[in-house]
Short mmCIF file of the C-alpha atoms (twelve columns), coordinates in Angstrom:
data_MODEL
# 
_entry.id   MODEL 
# 
loop_
_atom_site.group_PDB 
_atom_site.id 
_atom_site.type_symbol 
_atom_site.label_atom_id 
_atom_site.label_alt_id 
_atom_site.label_comp_id 
_atom_site.label_asym_id 
_atom_site.label_seq_id 
_atom_site.Cartn_x 
_atom_site.Cartn_y 
_atom_site.Cartn_z 
_atom_site.pdbx_PDB_model_num 
ATOM 1   C CA . MET A 1   0.092   0.255   0.134  1 
ATOM 2   C CA . THR A 2   1.157   3.336   -0.694 1 
ATOM 3   C CA . HIS A 3   0.900   5.492   1.964  1 
ATOM 4   C CA . ARG A 4   0.370   9.852   1.987  1 
ATOM 5   C CA . LEU A 5   1.630   11.527  4.680  1 
ATOM 6   C CA . PRO A 6   2.175   14.975  5.883  1 
ATOM 7   C CA . PRO A 7   5.641   15.865  5.435  1 
ATOM 8   C CA . ARG A 8   6.427   16.337  9.131  1 
ATOM 9   C CA . CYS A 9   4.557   13.649  10.355 1 
ATOM 10  C CA . LEU A 10  5.908   11.126  12.052 1 
ATOM 11  C CA . PRO A 11  5.093   7.602   11.161 1 
ATOM 12  C CA . ILE A 12  3.841   6.413   15.028 1 
ATOM 13  C CA . LYS A 13  2.141   9.327   16.761 1 
ATOM 14  C CA . LEU A 14  2.963   10.827  20.235 1 
ATOM 15  C CA . ASP A 15  0.576   13.344  20.901 1 
ATOM 16  C CA . SER A 16  -2.375  15.012  22.250 1 
ATOM 17  C CA . THR A 17  -4.943  14.143  19.816 1 
ATOM 18  C CA . SER A 18  -8.073  13.198  21.188 1 
ATOM 19  C CA . ASN A 19  -10.335 10.216  19.792 1 
ATOM 20  C CA . GLY A 20  -13.074 12.590  20.262 1 
ATOM 21  C CA . GLU A 21  -14.586 11.789  23.824 1 
ATOM 22  C CA . PHE A 22  -12.537 13.576  25.839 1 
ATOM 23  C CA . ALA A 23  -10.262 16.863  25.060 1 
ATOM 24  C CA . PRO A 24  -6.738  16.741  24.576 1 
ATOM 25  C CA . VAL A 25  -4.580  16.013  27.126 1 
ATOM 26  C CA . PRO A 26  -0.872  17.828  26.838 1 
ATOM 27  C CA . LEU A 27  2.268   16.045  26.333 1 
ATOM 28  C CA . ASP A 28  4.617   16.238  29.017 1 
ATOM 29  C CA . ARG A 29  8.313   17.401  28.740 1 
ATOM 30  C CA . VAL A 30  9.628   14.569  27.623 1 
ATOM 31  C CA . ALA A 31  7.238   13.444  25.177 1 
ATOM 32  C CA . VAL A 32  7.852   16.527  23.193 1 
ATOM 33  C CA . GLN A 33  11.110  16.115  23.453 1 
ATOM 34  C CA . ALA A 34  10.919  12.388  22.251 1 
ATOM 35  C CA . ARG A 35  8.929   13.849  18.903 1 
ATOM 36  C CA . ALA A 36  11.837  16.379  18.613 1 
ATOM 37  C CA . GLY A 37  14.423  14.029  18.602 1 
ATOM 38  C CA . ALA A 38  12.350  11.263  16.315 1 
ATOM 39  C CA . SER A 39  11.967  14.061  13.795 1 
ATOM 40  C CA . ALA A 40  15.689  14.645  13.772 1 
ATOM 41  C CA . ALA A 41  16.295  11.209  13.733 1 
ATOM 42  C CA . LEU A 42  14.606  10.658  10.367 1 
ATOM 43  C CA . ASP A 43  16.009  13.151  8.609  1 
ATOM 44  C CA . ALA A 44  19.430  11.860  9.181  1 
ATOM 45  C CA . ALA A 45  18.347  7.871   8.718  1 
ATOM 46  C CA . ALA A 46  16.667  9.215   5.284  1 
ATOM 47  C CA . CYS A 47  19.652  11.031  4.212  1 
ATOM 48  C CA . ARG A 48  22.068  7.952   5.269  1 
ATOM 49  C CA . VAL A 49  20.255  5.796   3.548  1 
ATOM 50  C CA . GLY A 50  19.574  8.228   0.367  1 
ATOM 51  C CA . LEU A 51  15.417  8.320   0.308  1 
ATOM 52  C CA . SER A 52  13.881  11.406  0.368  1 
ATOM 53  C CA . ARG A 53  11.935  11.946  4.336  1 
ATOM 54  C CA . ARG A 54  8.243   11.207  2.934  1 
ATOM 55  C CA . ASP A 55  9.663   7.723   1.175  1 
ATOM 56  C CA . TYR A 56  11.435  7.464   4.602  1 
ATOM 57  C CA . LEU A 57  8.711   7.918   6.650  1 
ATOM 58  C CA . VAL A 58  6.212   5.592   5.381  1 
ATOM 59  C CA . SER A 59  8.418   2.602   4.846  1 
ATOM 60  C CA . LEU A 60  9.446   0.314   7.911  1 
ATOM 61  C CA . LEU A 61  12.462  1.650   8.350  1 
ATOM 62  C CA . GLY A 62  10.952  5.262   9.268  1 
ATOM 63  C CA . ALA A 63  8.665   3.237   12.090 1 
ATOM 64  C CA . ALA A 64  12.179  2.112   13.553 1 
ATOM 65  C CA . ALA A 65  13.635  4.666   13.324 1 
ATOM 66  C CA . THR A 66  10.818  6.448   15.287 1 
ATOM 67  C CA . LEU A 67  10.429  3.871   18.169 1 
ATOM 68  C CA . ALA A 68  14.169  4.228   18.449 1 
ATOM 69  C CA . ALA A 69  14.326  7.536   18.756 1 
ATOM 70  C CA . PHE A 70  11.664  7.326   21.499 1 
ATOM 71  C CA . ASP A 71  13.215  4.982   23.279 1 
ATOM 72  C CA . ARG A 72  16.340  6.635   23.254 1 
ATOM 73  C CA . ALA A 73  14.622  10.110  24.823 1 
ATOM 74  C CA . PHE A 74  12.164  8.188   27.690 1 
ATOM 75  C CA . ALA A 75  15.751  6.082   28.494 1 
ATOM 76  C CA . ALA A 76  17.473  9.798   28.847 1 
ATOM 77  C CA . ALA A 77  14.639  10.857  31.182 1 
ATOM 78  C CA . GLY A 78  15.133  7.986   33.355 1 
ATOM 79  C CA . ARG A 79  12.266  5.940   32.084 1 
ATOM 80  C CA . HIS A 80  13.149  2.182   31.742 1 
ATOM 81  C CA . GLY A 81  10.257  0.804   32.977 1 
ATOM 82  C CA . GLY A 82  9.625   -0.256  29.480 1 
ATOM 83  C CA . ARG A 83  11.571  -0.267  26.388 1 
ATOM 84  C CA . PHE A 84  11.285  -0.661  22.249 1 
ATOM 85  C CA . MET A 85  13.574  -3.628  21.522 1 
ATOM 86  C CA . LEU A 86  14.477  -2.623  17.879 1 
ATOM 87  C CA . PRO A 87  17.791  -4.243  16.320 1 
ATOM 88  C CA . ALA A 88  20.436  -1.352  16.212 1 
ATOM 89  C CA . GLU A 89  20.282  -1.352  12.591 1 
ATOM 90  C CA . ALA A 90  16.630  -1.663  11.976 1 
ATOM 91  C CA . PRO A 91  16.244  2.144   11.129 1 
ATOM 92  C CA . PHE A 92  18.842  1.425   8.222  1 
ATOM 93  C CA . GLU A 93  18.165  -2.526  6.922  1 
ATOM 94  C CA . LEU A 94  15.005  -3.157  5.632  1 
ATOM 95  C CA . ALA A 95  15.579  -6.857  6.979  1 
ATOM 96  C CA . ALA A 96  16.066  -5.976  10.122 1 
ATOM 97  C CA . ALA A 97  13.220  -3.496  10.172 1 
ATOM 98  C CA . GLN A 98  11.283  -6.361  8.866  1 
ATOM 99  C CA . ALA A 99  11.584  -8.696  11.521 1 
ATOM 100 C CA . ALA A 100 10.956  -6.252  14.621 1 
ATOM 101 C CA . LEU A 101 7.882   -4.817  12.710 1 
ATOM 102 C CA . GLY A 102 6.547   -6.809  9.726  1 
ATOM 103 C CA . GLY A 103 3.566   -8.620  9.580  1 
ATOM 104 C CA . ASP A 104 0.332   -9.345  7.745  1 
ATOM 105 C CA . GLU A 105 -1.819  -9.264  11.095 1 
ATOM 106 C CA . PHE A 106 -5.742  -8.257  9.854  1 
ATOM 107 C CA . ILE A 107 -6.253  -4.620  11.550 1 
ATOM 108 C CA . PHE A 108 -9.504  -4.232  12.785 1 
ATOM 109 C CA . ASP A 109 -9.971  -0.437  14.854 1 
ATOM 110 C CA . VAL A 110 -12.955 -1.120  17.284 1 
ATOM 111 C CA . GLN A 111 -13.587 2.547   17.481 1 
ATOM 112 C CA . LEU A 112 -13.977 5.213   14.713 1 
ATOM 113 C CA . HIS A 113 -15.312 8.621   14.836 1 
ATOM 114 C CA . HIS A 114 -16.308 11.171  12.961 1 
ATOM 115 C CA . VAL A 115 -19.096 14.096  12.833 1 
ATOM 116 C CA . ASN A 116 -21.277 15.386  10.276 1 
ATOM 117 C CA . PRO A 117 -20.399 19.260  9.220  1 
ATOM 118 C CA . LYS A 118 -23.841 19.967  8.448  1 
ATOM 119 C CA . GLY A 119 -25.905 18.118  10.878 1 
ATOM 120 C CA . ALA A 120 -28.368 20.108  13.340 1 
ATOM 121 C CA . TRP A 121 -26.031 19.665  16.156 1 
ATOM 122 C CA . ARG A 122 -23.688 23.029  15.204 1 
ATOM 123 C CA . ARG A 123 -26.321 25.142  15.581 1 
ATOM 124 C CA . ARG A 124 -25.976 24.883  19.378 1 
ATOM 125 C CA . ALA A 125 -22.268 23.986  19.323 1 
ATOM 126 C CA . GLY A 126 -20.936 27.102  17.838 1 
ATOM 127 C CA . PRO A 127 -18.273 28.161  15.438 1 
ATOM 128 C CA . GLN A 128 -15.433 26.999  18.251 1 
ATOM 129 C CA . ALA A 129 -16.283 23.018  17.915 1 
ATOM 130 C CA . PHE A 130 -13.392 21.284  17.644 1 
ATOM 131 C CA . ARG A 131 -10.785 23.887  17.242 1 
ATOM 132 C CA . ASN A 132 -8.987  22.527  20.064 1 
ATOM 133 C CA . PHE A 133 -8.704  19.683  18.167 1 
ATOM 134 C CA . PRO A 134 -4.933  19.178  16.176 1 
ATOM 135 C CA . ASN A 135 -6.428  18.431  12.941 1 
ATOM 136 C CA . SER A 136 -8.798  21.202  12.665 1 
ATOM 137 C CA . GLY A 137 -5.785  22.698  10.969 1 
ATOM 138 C CA . CYS A 138 -5.740  20.123  8.052  1 
ATOM 139 C CA . GLY A 139 -6.106  23.047  5.461  1 
ATOM 140 C CA . LEU A 140 -10.511 23.414  5.040  1 
ATOM 141 C CA . ALA A 141 -11.948 26.333  5.061  1 
ATOM 142 C CA . ASP A 142 -14.378 24.836  7.327  1 
ATOM 143 C CA . HIS A 143 -12.417 23.298  9.865  1 
ATOM 144 C CA . VAL A 144 -15.005 20.696  11.086 1 
ATOM 145 C CA . GLU A 145 -14.855 19.125  7.246  1 
ATOM 146 C CA . CYS A 146 -11.185 17.807  8.874  1 
ATOM 147 C CA . PHE A 147 -13.272 15.363  11.014 1 
ATOM 148 C CA . SER A 148 -15.522 14.559  8.000  1 
ATOM 149 C CA . SER A 149 -17.167 10.871  6.798  1 
ATOM 150 C CA . GLY A 150 -15.043 11.713  3.603  1 
ATOM 151 C CA . ALA A 151 -12.004 12.248  5.754  1 
ATOM 152 C CA . LEU A 152 -12.422 9.307   8.197  1 
ATOM 153 C CA . LEU A 153 -12.216 7.155   4.929  1 
ATOM 154 C CA . LYS A 154 -9.174  8.595   3.767  1 
ATOM 155 C CA . ASP A 155 -7.609  8.140   7.069  1 
ATOM 156 C CA . VAL A 156 -8.091  4.437   7.796  1 
ATOM 157 C CA . PHE A 157 -9.326  2.512   4.166  1 
ATOM 158 C CA . LEU A 158 -6.910  4.681   2.162  1 
ATOM 159 C CA . ASP A 159 -3.926  5.922   3.762  1 
ATOM 160 C CA . SER A 160 -3.796  2.950   6.585  1 
ATOM 161 C CA . ASP A 161 -3.466  -0.754  6.726  1 
ATOM 162 C CA . THR A 162 -7.005  -1.432  8.241  1 
ATOM 163 C CA . ALA A 163 -9.039  -3.720  6.864  1 
ATOM 164 C CA . MET A 164 -11.994 -3.219  9.183  1 
ATOM 165 C CA . GLY A 165 -13.650 -0.794  11.412 1 
ATOM 166 C CA . VAL A 166 -16.440 -0.106  13.995 1 
ATOM 167 C CA . LEU A 167 -18.123 3.601   13.917 1 
ATOM 168 C CA . SER A 168 -18.619 4.806   17.018 1 
ATOM 169 C CA . HIS A 169 -20.582 7.973   18.286 1 
ATOM 170 C CA . VAL A 170 -19.805 10.393  21.498 1 
ATOM 171 C CA . PRO A 171 -22.167 11.075  24.411 1 
ATOM 172 C CA . GLY A 172 -25.301 13.058  23.539 1 
ATOM 173 C CA . GLY A 173 -28.711 13.181  22.695 1 
ATOM 174 C CA . ALA A 174 -29.992 12.667  19.354 1 
ATOM 175 C CA . ASP A 175 -30.316 16.144  19.071 1 
ATOM 176 C CA . THR A 176 -27.180 17.154  19.975 1 
ATOM 177 C CA . ASN A 177 -24.916 14.266  18.786 1 
ATOM 178 C CA . PRO A 178 -22.440 15.242  16.613 1 
ATOM 179 C CA . LEU A 179 -23.187 12.064  14.246 1 
ATOM 180 C CA . ASP A 180 -26.147 11.074  13.289 1 
ATOM 181 C CA . PHE A 181 -27.357 8.268   13.095 1 
ATOM 182 C CA . GLU A 182 -28.898 8.720   9.462  1 
ATOM 183 C CA . ALA A 183 -25.164 10.241  8.783  1 
ATOM 184 C CA . ALA A 184 -23.456 6.812   10.442 1 
ATOM 185 C CA . GLY A 185 -25.249 4.917   7.681  1 
ATOM 186 C CA . ALA A 186 -24.270 6.522   5.041  1 
ATOM 187 C CA . THR A 187 -20.731 6.082   6.022  1 
ATOM 188 C CA . ARG A 188 -20.498 2.852   6.223  1 
ATOM 189 C CA . ASP A 189 -22.322 2.416   2.791  1 
ATOM 190 C CA . ALA A 190 -19.579 4.316   1.663  1 
ATOM 191 C CA . ALA A 191 -17.098 1.820   2.746  1 
ATOM 192 C CA . ARG A 192 -19.118 -0.764  1.478  1 
ATOM 193 C CA . ALA A 193 -18.729 0.647   -1.965 1 
ATOM 194 C CA . LEU A 194 -14.964 1.050   -1.635 1 
ATOM 195 C CA . ASP A 195 -14.508 -2.982  -2.502 1 
ATOM 196 C CA . GLY A 196 -17.781 -4.138  -2.181 1 
ATOM 197 C CA . THR A 197 -16.994 -5.814  1.299  1 
ATOM 198 C CA . GLU A 198 -18.169 -4.827  4.868  1 
ATOM 199 C CA . ARG A 199 -15.317 -2.700  5.785  1 
ATOM 200 C CA . LEU A 200 -17.404 -0.943  8.576  1 
ATOM 201 C CA . LEU A 201 -19.494 -1.775  11.368 1 
ATOM 202 C CA . LEU A 202 -22.081 0.648   13.126 1 
ATOM 203 C CA . HIS A 203 -22.594 1.113   16.782 1 
ATOM 204 C CA . GLY A 204 -26.084 1.740   17.868 1 
ATOM 205 C CA . ARG A 205 -25.986 4.512   20.360 1 
ATOM 206 C CA . CYS A 206 -27.777 5.096   23.698 1 
ATOM 207 C CA . MET A 207 -28.164 7.245   27.057 1 
ATOM 208 C CA . PRO A 208 -30.430 6.243   28.833 1 
ATOM 209 C CA . THR A 209 -30.646 8.955   31.300 1 
ATOM 210 C CA . LEU A 210 -32.321 10.986  28.547 1 
ATOM 211 C CA . PRO A 211 -35.656 10.573  27.493 1 
ATOM 212 C CA . GLY A 212 -36.888 8.510   25.117 1 
ATOM 213 C CA . GLU A 213 -33.526 6.606   24.300 1 
ATOM 214 C CA . LEU A 214 -34.939 3.218   24.580 1 
ATOM 215 C CA . ASP A 215 -37.612 3.457   22.322 1 
ATOM 216 C CA . GLY A 216 -34.658 5.186   19.774 1 
ATOM 217 C CA . MET A 217 -32.812 1.854   20.647 1 
ATOM 218 C CA . GLN A 218 -36.095 -0.064  18.365 1 
ATOM 219 C CA . VAL A 219 -35.261 2.577   15.516 1 
ATOM 220 C CA . GLN A 220 -31.749 2.137   15.060 1 
ATOM 221 C CA . ALA A 221 -32.218 -1.515  14.755 1 
ATOM 222 C CA . ALA A 222 -34.484 -1.707  12.546 1 
ATOM 223 C CA . ARG A 223 -33.004 0.582   10.026 1 
ATOM 224 C CA . PHE A 224 -29.454 -0.519  10.633 1 
ATOM 225 C CA . ALA A 225 -27.893 -4.237  12.021 1 
ATOM 226 C CA . VAL A 226 -26.182 -2.652  14.666 1 
ATOM 227 C CA . ALA A 227 -22.669 -4.598  15.959 1 
ATOM 228 C CA . ALA A 228 -23.877 -3.100  19.284 1 
ATOM 229 C CA . PHE A 229 -25.106 -0.669  21.836 1 
ATOM 230 C CA . LYS A 230 -22.464 1.912   22.482 1 
ATOM 231 C CA . THR A 231 -23.161 3.851   26.063 1 
ATOM 232 C CA . TYR A 232 -21.274 6.488   28.465 1 
ATOM 233 C CA . THR A 233 -22.093 5.928   32.057 1 
ATOM 234 C CA . GLN A 234 -20.667 9.185   33.038 1 
ATOM 235 C CA . PHE A 235 -22.919 11.027  30.974 1 
ATOM 236 C CA . GLY A 236 -26.346 12.941  31.901 1 
ATOM 237 C CA . PRO A 237 -28.407 15.463  31.255 1 
ATOM 238 C CA . ARG A 238 -27.968 19.239  33.188 1 
ATOM 239 C CA . ASP A 239 -31.397 18.796  34.934 1 
ATOM 240 C CA . GLY A 240 -31.331 15.268  35.533 1 
ATOM 241 C CA . PRO A 241 -28.662 12.471  37.020 1 
ATOM 242 C CA . ALA A 242 -25.260 12.886  36.649 1 
ATOM 243 C CA . GLY A 243 -25.065 9.465   35.190 1 
ATOM 244 C CA . PHE A 244 -25.398 5.692   35.765 1 
ATOM 245 C CA . PHE A 245 -24.148 2.163   36.632 1 
ATOM 246 C CA . LEU A 246 -25.124 -0.547  34.724 1 
ATOM 247 C CA . ASP A 247 -26.227 -2.542  37.100 1 
ATOM 248 C CA . ASP A 248 -28.621 -0.255  38.333 1 
ATOM 249 C CA . ASP A 249 -32.483 -1.069  37.733 1 
ATOM 250 C CA . ARG A 250 -33.232 2.385   36.822 1 
ATOM 251 C CA . PHE A 251 -30.946 2.940   33.341 1 
ATOM 252 C CA . GLY A 252 -28.323 0.110   33.323 1 
ATOM 253 C CA . THR A 253 -30.372 -2.979  33.419 1 
ATOM 254 C CA . PRO A 254 -33.564 -1.301  31.517 1 
ATOM 255 C CA . PHE A 255 -30.580 -0.527  28.961 1 
ATOM 256 C CA . ILE A 256 -29.089 -4.152  28.846 1 
ATOM 257 C CA . GLU A 257 -32.355 -5.992  28.834 1 
ATOM 258 C CA . ARG A 258 -33.624 -3.512  25.535 1 
ATOM 259 C CA . ALA A 259 -30.587 -4.641  23.672 1 
ATOM 260 C CA . ARG A 260 -31.015 -8.037  23.953 1 
ATOM 261 C CA . LYS A 261 -34.966 -7.843  23.247 1 
ATOM 262 C CA . LEU A 262 -33.830 -6.419  19.923 1 
ATOM 263 C CA . GLY A 263 -31.418 -9.658  19.343 1 
ATOM 264 C CA . VAL A 264 -28.129 -7.327  20.314 1 
ATOM 265 C CA . THR A 265 -25.873 -9.226  22.516 1 
ATOM 266 C CA . ARG A 266 -23.077 -6.543  22.859 1 
ATOM 267 C CA . ILE A 267 -23.032 -3.773  25.492 1 
ATOM 268 C CA . ALA A 268 -19.855 -0.839  24.570 1 
ATOM 269 C CA . VAL A 269 -19.557 0.848   27.204 1 
ATOM 270 C CA . HIS A 270 -17.168 3.904   27.898 1 
ATOM 271 C CA . LYS A 271 -15.338 3.616   30.960 1 
ATOM 272 C CA . GLY A 272 -12.712 6.007   32.169 1 
ATOM 273 C CA . LEU A 273 -11.141 8.590   30.495 1 
ATOM 274 C CA . PRO A 274 -13.584 10.978  32.425 1 
ATOM 275 C CA . PHE A 275 -15.043 14.558  30.624 1 
ATOM 276 C CA . GLY A 276 -14.921 16.202  34.341 1 
ATOM 277 C CA . ALA A 277 -16.069 15.899  37.556 1 
ATOM 278 C CA . ARG A 278 -19.637 15.853  37.028 1 
ATOM 279 C CA . GLY A 279 -20.242 12.136  36.405 1 
ATOM 280 C CA . MET A 280 -16.772 11.070  37.489 1 
ATOM 281 C CA . ALA A 281 -17.951 8.597   39.576 1 
ATOM 282 C CA . TYR A 282 -19.844 6.833   37.102 1 
ATOM 283 C CA . SER A 283 -16.664 6.167   34.888 1 
ATOM 284 C CA . SER A 284 -15.627 3.688   37.488 1 
ATOM 285 C CA . ALA A 285 -15.420 -0.055  36.088 1 
ATOM 286 C CA . ARG A 286 -16.834 -1.176  39.197 1 
ATOM 287 C CA . ASP A 287 -20.310 -2.476  37.376 1 
ATOM 288 C CA . ILE A 288 -18.709 -4.720  35.197 1 
ATOM 289 C CA . GLY A 289 -18.428 -7.471  36.904 1 
ATOM 290 C CA . PRO A 290 -21.698 -7.530  38.125 1 
ATOM 291 C CA . ALA A 291 -23.730 -6.702  35.189 1 
ATOM 292 C CA . ALA A 292 -21.685 -9.180  33.166 1 
ATOM 293 C CA . ARG A 293 -22.620 -11.972 35.876 1 
ATOM 294 C CA . ARG A 294 -26.063 -11.096 35.468 1 
ATOM 295 C CA . HIS A 295 -26.206 -10.748 31.981 1 
ATOM 296 C CA . PRO A 296 -24.177 -13.974 30.729 1 
ATOM 297 C CA . ASP A 297 -25.789 -14.042 27.479 1 
ATOM 298 C CA . MET A 298 -24.314 -10.412 26.717 1 
ATOM 299 C CA . SER A 299 -20.777 -9.834  25.997 1 
ATOM 300 C CA . PHE A 300 -19.640 -6.407  27.340 1 
ATOM 301 C CA . LEU A 301 -16.380 -4.610  25.859 1 
ATOM 302 C CA . VAL A 302 -14.734 -2.162  28.259 1 
ATOM 303 C CA . TYR A 303 -13.672 0.866   26.250 1 
ATOM 304 C CA . HIS A 304 -10.424 2.551   27.588 1 
ATOM 305 C CA . SER A 305 -10.601 -0.019  30.339 1 
ATOM 306 C CA . GLY A 306 -11.224 2.199   32.621 1 
ATOM 307 C CA . PHE A 307 -7.558  4.071   32.246 1 
ATOM 308 C CA . ASP A 308 -8.172  7.212   33.998 1 
ATOM 309 C CA . PRO A 309 -4.855  9.856   32.621 1 
ATOM 310 C CA . GLY A 310 -5.442  11.355  36.206 1 
ATOM 311 C CA . LEU A 311 -3.990  7.935   37.786 1 
ATOM 312 C CA . ARG A 312 -0.886  6.826   37.403 1 
ATOM 313 C CA . GLU A 313 -0.697  3.266   36.701 1 
ATOM 314 C CA . GLY A 314 1.375   0.752   38.626 1 
ATOM 315 C CA . PRO A 315 1.343   -2.144  40.656 1 
ATOM 316 C CA . HIS A 316 -1.905  -3.801  41.157 1 
ATOM 317 C CA . ASP A 317 -4.192  -2.134  43.439 1 
ATOM 318 C CA . PRO A 318 -6.877  -4.753  44.881 1 
ATOM 319 C CA . ASP A 319 -8.805  -1.489  46.152 1 
ATOM 320 C CA . ALA A 320 -8.773  0.609   43.529 1 
ATOM 321 C CA . ARG A 321 -12.087 2.763   42.879 1 
ATOM 322 C CA . LEU A 322 -10.985 4.256   39.715 1 
ATOM 323 C CA . GLY A 323 -8.367  3.138   36.899 1 
ATOM 324 C CA . VAL A 324 -8.016  -0.098  34.892 1 
ATOM 325 C CA . ASP A 325 -7.362  -1.870  38.551 1 
ATOM 326 C CA . ALA A 326 -10.772 -1.007  39.116 1 
ATOM 327 C CA . LEU A 327 -12.086 -3.034  36.141 1 
ATOM 328 C CA . LEU A 328 -10.099 -5.827  37.370 1 
ATOM 329 C CA . ARG A 329 -11.486 -6.059  40.936 1 
ATOM 330 C CA . SER A 330 -14.550 -5.685  39.628 1 
ATOM 331 C CA . VAL A 331 -14.793 -8.619  37.676 1 
ATOM 332 C CA . GLN A 332 -12.151 -10.804 39.702 1 
ATOM 333 C CA . GLU A 333 -15.414 -10.021 42.643 1 
ATOM 334 C CA . ALA A 334 -17.326 -11.128 40.305 1 
ATOM 335 C CA . GLY A 335 -16.175 -14.424 39.793 1 
ATOM 336 C CA . ASN A 336 -14.470 -13.736 36.324 1 
ATOM 337 C CA . PRO A 337 -17.042 -13.645 34.524 1 
ATOM 338 C CA . PRO A 338 -15.772 -14.640 30.800 1 
ATOM 339 C CA . ASN A 339 -17.965 -12.393 28.951 1 
ATOM 340 C CA . VAL A 340 -15.736 -9.401  29.850 1 
ATOM 341 C CA . PHE A 341 -13.699 -7.568  27.394 1 
ATOM 342 C CA . ALA A 342 -11.030 -4.953  27.657 1 
ATOM 343 C CA . GLU A 343 -10.336 -2.284  24.337 1 
ATOM 344 C CA . LEU A 344 -6.900  -0.712  25.113 1 
ATOM 345 C CA . GLY A 345 -6.836  1.938   22.167 1 
ATOM 346 C CA . SER A 346 -7.041  5.262   23.740 1 
ATOM 347 C CA . THR A 347 -5.550  3.626   27.158 1 
ATOM 348 C CA . TRP A 348 -1.904  2.444   24.858 1 
ATOM 349 C CA . ARG A 349 -1.792  5.798   23.494 1 
ATOM 350 C CA . PHE A 350 -0.869  7.044   26.379 1 
ATOM 351 C CA . VAL A 351 0.935   4.135   28.398 1 
ATOM 352 C CA . MET A 352 3.008   5.252   24.952 1 
ATOM 353 C CA . ARG A 353 3.754   8.493   26.655 1 
ATOM 354 C CA . ASP A 354 5.249   6.818   29.683 1 
ATOM 355 C CA . PRO A 355 6.726   3.248   29.611 1 
ATOM 356 C CA . ASP A 356 7.501   3.363   33.506 1 
# 
């Protein structure tokens, strides 16, 4: 595959980009230095092997040089808890880079987002919506178009090795969500038209703390075959509850049972990566184990695994109420039900900043 990258982009990203569900978290000093070191290393290595910078970036050599530079920067800062183990010759010899990084793995992106730039949500959001996201500077007259369906399809299915993906939603009701379900369905159809295969699956969305959301699940399932229903437990209306837990009988259990009634046996739930002080308690994964034990015929995909960037990960804390350890505790106390799956996308992006 021929990849297209901006001239100063790194092959492996170390940045403050958000997936759209939380405000971007700035890089610390060491990560900024790692980025700068990688950029300089790419220039030098490309010159050494006689390739243009762009051609070098899109090769495995560029990926190897980037990881090696990150490794040096972290080690220089005293961060020895994790390493990118690469042969010294990997940035310069393709065979060595291939041995360390090559492969033909099936790549399935389980959480993609885009917005509908023409959607009704913009009337409420105002002109600064998404201005603080790094990709808003993509050069288009309307910066929101940088996050459109076309941008997603190009980035994911044309400029990367991703084979399949799942299109998801961000928190919000039907009239405020940046991605309405009709637009999501159109994107799925456009992805299918690329080569006639089922490239993109859809999440149904439900915020059970909002009126009418449970009934809306039926409308979505009737129009499109949704792969799962996605929810955010730390989300609620300003004049109502700040959130809910999946094992409560007011919101969580009715939501799960409605999905089951509609024949959708997967529940996708955002845990961790809190949006702010309001509803933060509900970002805890303490409800996952009880909900999974109560509904053994349902699968629970826990997005971000409860990871909280405000908590430093370390040795396992069996008493944790927040963070990844809260998920582990919840599942263990429920008898380790086998229908819980931990997703690591944004979690891995954060962990890459600090190998300790």
